[in-house]
VMD Tcl script that builds the backbone (N, CA, C; Angstrom):
set m [mol new atoms 225]
animate dup $m
set s [atomselect $m all]
$s set {name element resname resid chain x y z} {
  {N N MET 1 A 100.954 68.377 94.519}
  {CA C MET 1 A 101.245 69.470 93.604}
  {C C MET 1 A 102.760 69.549 93.388}
  {N N ASP 2 A 103.138 69.965 92.217}
  {CA C ASP 2 A 104.546 70.043 91.833}
  {C C ASP 2 A 105.256 71.158 92.608}
  {N N PRO 3 A 106.401 70.864 93.252}
  {CA C PRO 3 A 107.125 71.908 93.998}
  {C C PRO 3 A 107.590 73.058 93.103}
  {N N THR 4 A 107.886 72.773 91.844}
  {CA C THR 4 A 108.307 73.841 90.933}
  {C C THR 4 A 107.162 74.816 90.682}
  {N N ALA 5 A 105.963 74.273 90.554}
  {CA C ALA 5 A 104.798 75.143 90.340}
  {C C ALA 5 A 104.554 76.024 91.557}
  {N N LEU 6 A 104.734 75.448 92.739}
  {CA C LEU 6 A 104.559 76.253 93.951}
  {C C LEU 6 A 105.615 77.342 94.061}
  {N N ALA 7 A 106.844 77.036 93.625}
  {CA C ALA 7 A 107.902 78.050 93.649}
  {C C ALA 7 A 107.557 79.191 92.707}
  {N N TRP 8 A 107.059 78.861 91.506}
  {CA C TRP 8 A 106.674 79.913 90.553}
  {C C TRP 8 A 105.493 80.726 91.087}
  {N N LEU 9 A 104.544 80.041 91.725}
  {CA C LEU 9 A 103.398 80.748 92.301}
  {C C LEU 9 A 103.854 81.690 93.413}
  {N N GLY 10 A 104.735 81.193 94.278}
  {CA C GLY 10 A 105.257 82.039 95.356}
  {C C GLY 10 A 106.055 83.221 94.824}
  {N N ALA 11 A 106.842 82.976 93.769}
  {CA C ALA 11 A 107.624 84.065 93.177}
  {C C ALA 11 A 106.704 85.114 92.557}
  {N N GLY 12 A 105.668 84.670 91.888}
  {CA C GLY 12 A 104.725 85.618 91.290}
  {C C GLY 12 A 103.989 86.435 92.331}
  {N N LEU 13 A 103.534 85.773 93.366}
  {CA C LEU 13 A 102.850 86.502 94.445}
  {C C LEU 13 A 103.803 87.455 95.157}
  {N N GLY 14 A 105.024 86.992 95.395}
  {CA C GLY 14 A 106.013 87.852 96.061}
  {C C GLY 14 A 106.337 89.081 95.238}
  {N N ALA 15 A 106.539 88.890 93.929}
  {CA C ALA 15 A 106.854 90.032 93.066}
  {C C ALA 15 A 105.683 91.015 93.012}
  {N N GLY 16 A 104.486 90.489 92.973}
  {CA C GLY 16 A 103.312 91.364 92.959}
  {C C GLY 16 A 103.168 92.155 94.245}
  {N N LEU 17 A 103.387 91.492 95.375}
  {CA C LEU 17 A 103.286 92.190 96.661}
  {C C LEU 17 A 104.385 93.230 96.822}
  {N N VAL 18 A 105.579 92.914 96.310}
  {CA C VAL 18 A 106.674 93.883 96.382}
  {C C VAL 18 A 106.337 95.121 95.560}
  {N N ALA 19 A 105.826 94.920 94.355}
  {CA C ALA 19 A 105.468 96.057 93.503}
  {C C ALA 19 A 104.350 96.882 94.141}
  {N N LEU 20 A 103.370 96.201 94.699}
  {CA C LEU 20 A 102.264 96.898 95.361}
  {C C LEU 20 A 102.758 97.688 96.573}
  {N N GLY 21 A 103.620 97.074 97.373}
  {CA C GLY 21 A 104.150 97.752 98.549}
  {C C GLY 21 A 104.997 98.959 98.199}
  {N N ALA 22 A 105.828 98.822 97.158}
  {CA C ALA 22 A 106.658 99.954 96.743}
  {C C ALA 22 A 105.790 101.093 96.213}
  {N N GLY 23 A 104.781 100.765 95.448}
  {CA C GLY 23 A 103.878 101.799 94.929}
  {C C GLY 23 A 103.140 102.525 96.044}
  {N N LEU 24 A 102.652 101.764 97.000}
  {CA C LEU 24 A 101.958 102.388 98.132}
  {C C LEU 24 A 102.919 103.230 98.971}
  {N N GLY 25 A 104.125 102.726 99.175}
  {CA C GLY 25 A 105.102 103.471 99.977}
  {C C GLY 25 A 105.479 104.793 99.339}
  {N N ILE 26 A 105.735 104.769 98.049}
  {CA C ILE 26 A 106.101 106.018 97.364}
  {C C ILE 26 A 104.904 106.953 97.284}
  {N N GLY 27 A 103.722 106.400 97.125}
  {CA C GLY 27 A 102.521 107.240 97.119}
  {C C GLY 27 A 102.289 107.923 98.455}
  {N N ARG 28 A 102.513 107.176 99.526}
  {CA C ARG 28 A 102.358 107.764 100.859}
  {C C ARG 28 A 103.460 108.761 101.163}
  {N N LEU 29 A 104.569 108.647 100.480}
  {CA C LEU 29 A 105.673 109.579 100.659}
  {C C LEU 29 A 105.445 110.856 99.847}
  {N N ALA 30 A 105.012 110.714 98.613}
  {CA C ALA 30 A 104.904 111.859 97.710}
  {C C ALA 30 A 103.744 112.785 98.087}
  {N N GLY 31 A 102.654 112.224 98.554}
  {CA C GLY 31 A 101.500 113.055 98.912}
  {C C GLY 31 A 101.821 114.096 99.971}
  {N N PRO 32 A 102.299 113.675 101.125}
  {CA C PRO 32 A 102.654 114.667 102.151}
  {C C PRO 32 A 103.791 115.598 101.727}
  {N N ALA 33 A 104.711 115.103 100.889}
  {CA C ALA 33 A 105.797 115.978 100.422}
  {C C ALA 33 A 105.226 117.098 99.555}
  {N N MET 34 A 104.285 116.756 98.694}
  {CA C MET 34 A 103.658 117.802 97.864}
  {C C MET 34 A 102.844 118.750 98.722}
  {N N GLU 35 A 102.189 118.202 99.725}
  {CA C GLU 35 A 101.405 119.049 100.626}
  {C C GLU 35 A 102.320 120.005 101.401}
  {N N GLY 36 A 103.464 119.493 101.862}
  {CA C GLY 36 A 104.419 120.334 102.574}
  {C C GLY 36 A 104.997 121.421 101.681}
  {N N THR 37 A 105.256 121.078 100.420}
  {CA C THR 37 A 105.762 122.074 99.473}
  {C C THR 37 A 104.716 123.152 99.210}
  {N N ALA 38 A 103.450 122.750 99.133}
  {CA C ALA 38 A 102.390 123.727 98.899}
  {C C ALA 38 A 102.229 124.664 100.102}
  {N N ARG 39 A 102.425 124.140 101.297}
  {CA C ARG 39 A 102.265 124.964 102.490}
  {C C ARG 39 A 103.481 125.849 102.760}
  {N N GLN 40 A 104.664 125.352 102.375}
  {CA C GLN 40 A 105.886 126.089 102.661}
  {C C GLN 40 A 106.807 126.042 101.440}
  {N N PRO 41 A 106.550 126.874 100.449}
  {CA C PRO 41 A 107.331 126.822 99.204}
  {C C PRO 41 A 108.825 127.077 99.390}
  {N N GLU 42 A 109.203 127.796 100.418}
  {CA C GLU 42 A 110.632 128.076 100.611}
  {C C GLU 42 A 111.409 126.829 101.056}
  {N N ALA 43 A 110.716 125.790 101.505}
  {CA C ALA 43 A 111.382 124.556 101.942}
  {C C ALA 43 A 111.350 123.482 100.855}
  {N N THR 44 A 111.056 123.873 99.618}
  {CA C THR 44 A 110.907 122.902 98.532}
  {C C THR 44 A 112.159 122.065 98.325}
  {N N ASN 45 A 113.323 122.689 98.318}
  {CA C ASN 45 A 114.561 121.934 98.059}
  {C C ASN 45 A 114.840 120.908 99.154}
  {N N ASP 46 A 114.645 121.277 100.402}
  {CA C ASP 46 A 114.866 120.331 101.501}
  {C C ASP 46 A 113.871 119.177 101.435}
  {N N ILE 47 A 112.625 119.493 101.176}
  {CA C ILE 47 A 111.590 118.459 101.094}
  {C C ILE 47 A 111.882 117.522 99.925}
  {N N ARG 48 A 112.256 118.081 98.777}
  {CA C ARG 48 A 112.548 117.266 97.596}
  {C C ARG 48 A 113.724 116.330 97.853}
  {N N THR 49 A 114.776 116.849 98.462}
  {CA C THR 49 A 115.959 116.025 98.748}
  {C C THR 49 A 115.605 114.865 99.671}
  {N N THR 50 A 114.884 115.156 100.728}
  {CA C THR 50 A 114.479 114.111 101.664}
  {C C THR 50 A 113.568 113.097 100.987}
  {N N MET 51 A 112.664 113.572 100.131}
  {CA C MET 51 A 111.742 112.670 99.445}
  {C C MET 51 A 112.488 111.751 98.480}
  {N N ILE 52 A 113.465 112.275 97.764}
  {CA C ILE 52 A 114.218 111.459 96.810}
  {C C ILE 52 A 115.025 110.392 97.549}
  {N N ILE 53 A 115.630 110.740 98.670}
  {CA C ILE 53 A 116.384 109.756 99.448}
  {C C ILE 53 A 115.455 108.660 99.961}
  {N N ALA 54 A 114.313 109.043 100.489}
  {CA C ALA 54 A 113.366 108.049 101.000}
  {C C ALA 54 A 112.817 107.178 99.877}
  {N N ALA 55 A 112.537 107.760 98.715}
  {CA C ALA 55 A 112.040 106.972 97.581}
  {C C ALA 55 A 113.098 105.987 97.106}
  {N N ALA 56 A 114.359 106.386 97.132}
  {CA C ALA 56 A 115.432 105.477 96.737}
  {C C ALA 56 A 115.528 104.311 97.711}
  {N N LEU 57 A 115.353 104.568 98.993}
  {CA C LEU 57 A 115.384 103.483 99.975}
  {C C LEU 57 A 114.207 102.530 99.773}
  {N N ILE 58 A 113.037 103.068 99.472}
  {CA C ILE 58 A 111.871 102.225 99.212}
  {C C ILE 58 A 112.111 101.368 97.975}
  {N N GLU 59 A 112.649 101.967 96.924}
  {CA C GLU 59 A 112.928 101.207 95.703}
  {C C GLU 59 A 114.012 100.163 95.944}
  {N N GLY 60 A 114.971 100.461 96.816}
  {CA C GLY 60 A 116.001 99.487 97.146}
  {C C GLY 60 A 115.415 98.254 97.820}
  {N N VAL 61 A 114.512 98.465 98.742}
  {CA C VAL 61 A 113.842 97.344 99.405}
  {C C VAL 61 A 113.013 96.561 98.390}
  {N N ALA 62 A 112.353 97.257 97.481}
  {CA C ALA 62 A 111.577 96.581 96.446}
  {C C ALA 62 A 112.478 95.749 95.538}
  {N N LEU 63 A 113.638 96.264 95.223}
  {CA C LEU 63 A 114.577 95.519 94.387}
  {C C LEU 63 A 115.044 94.251 95.100}
  {N N PHE 64 A 115.341 94.342 96.385}
  {CA C PHE 64 A 115.718 93.151 97.145}
  {C C PHE 64 A 114.590 92.123 97.124}
  {N N GLY 65 A 113.364 92.575 97.282}
  {CA C GLY 65 A 112.219 91.667 97.242}
  {C C GLY 65 A 112.078 90.979 95.897}
  {N N LEU 66 A 112.288 91.724 94.822}
  {CA C LEU 66 A 112.200 91.129 93.490}
  {C C LEU 66 A 113.322 90.127 93.255}
  {N N VAL 67 A 114.509 90.421 93.736}
  {CA C VAL 67 A 115.624 89.472 93.600}
  {C C VAL 67 A 115.321 88.192 94.349}
  {N N ILE 68 A 114.767 88.301 95.543}
  {CA C ILE 68 A 114.389 87.106 96.305}
  {C C ILE 68 A 113.311 86.320 95.569}
  {N N ALA 69 A 112.348 87.009 94.964}
  {CA C ALA 69 A 111.309 86.315 94.193}
  {C C ALA 69 A 111.901 85.595 92.993}
  {N N ILE 70 A 112.864 86.199 92.315}
  {CA C ILE 70 A 113.505 85.558 91.177}
  {C C ILE 70 A 114.310 84.343 91.629}
  {N N ILE 71 A 115.037 84.496 92.734}
  {CA C ILE 71 A 115.799 83.360 93.256}
  {C C ILE 71 A 114.849 82.210 93.629}
  {N N LEU 72 A 113.709 82.544 94.224}
  {CA C LEU 72 A 112.727 81.534 94.574}
  {C C LEU 72 A 112.189 80.827 93.337}
  {N N ALA 73 A 111.979 81.574 92.277}
  {CA C ALA 73 A 111.420 80.988 91.052}
  {C C ALA 73 A 112.394 80.017 90.397}
  {N N PHE 74 A 113.676 80.307 90.438}
  {CA C PHE 74 A 114.646 79.485 89.725}
  {C C PHE 74 A 115.382 78.477 90.611}
  {N N LYS 75 A 114.929 78.330 91.836}
  {CA C LYS 75 A 115.576 77.378 92.732}
  {C C LYS 75 A 115.029 75.983 92.509}
}
mol reanalyze $m
mol bondsrecalc $m
mol representation Tube
mol addrep $m
């Protein structure tokens, strides 16, 4: 099999797994945050701030994964 084809296949699978992982991570983050806000409305600002920071970190890891997949595809 052609090594270039395998690189493209690996890049596609990697990008898909990164997107899936980021979606699951943010989903697992947002659910409990909404639940916490519903239970304790006075803590909404603290919960929101923490959730946004954590979501940014998750998206940062996803971006690194996508960059690695792109580098793999064009190597």
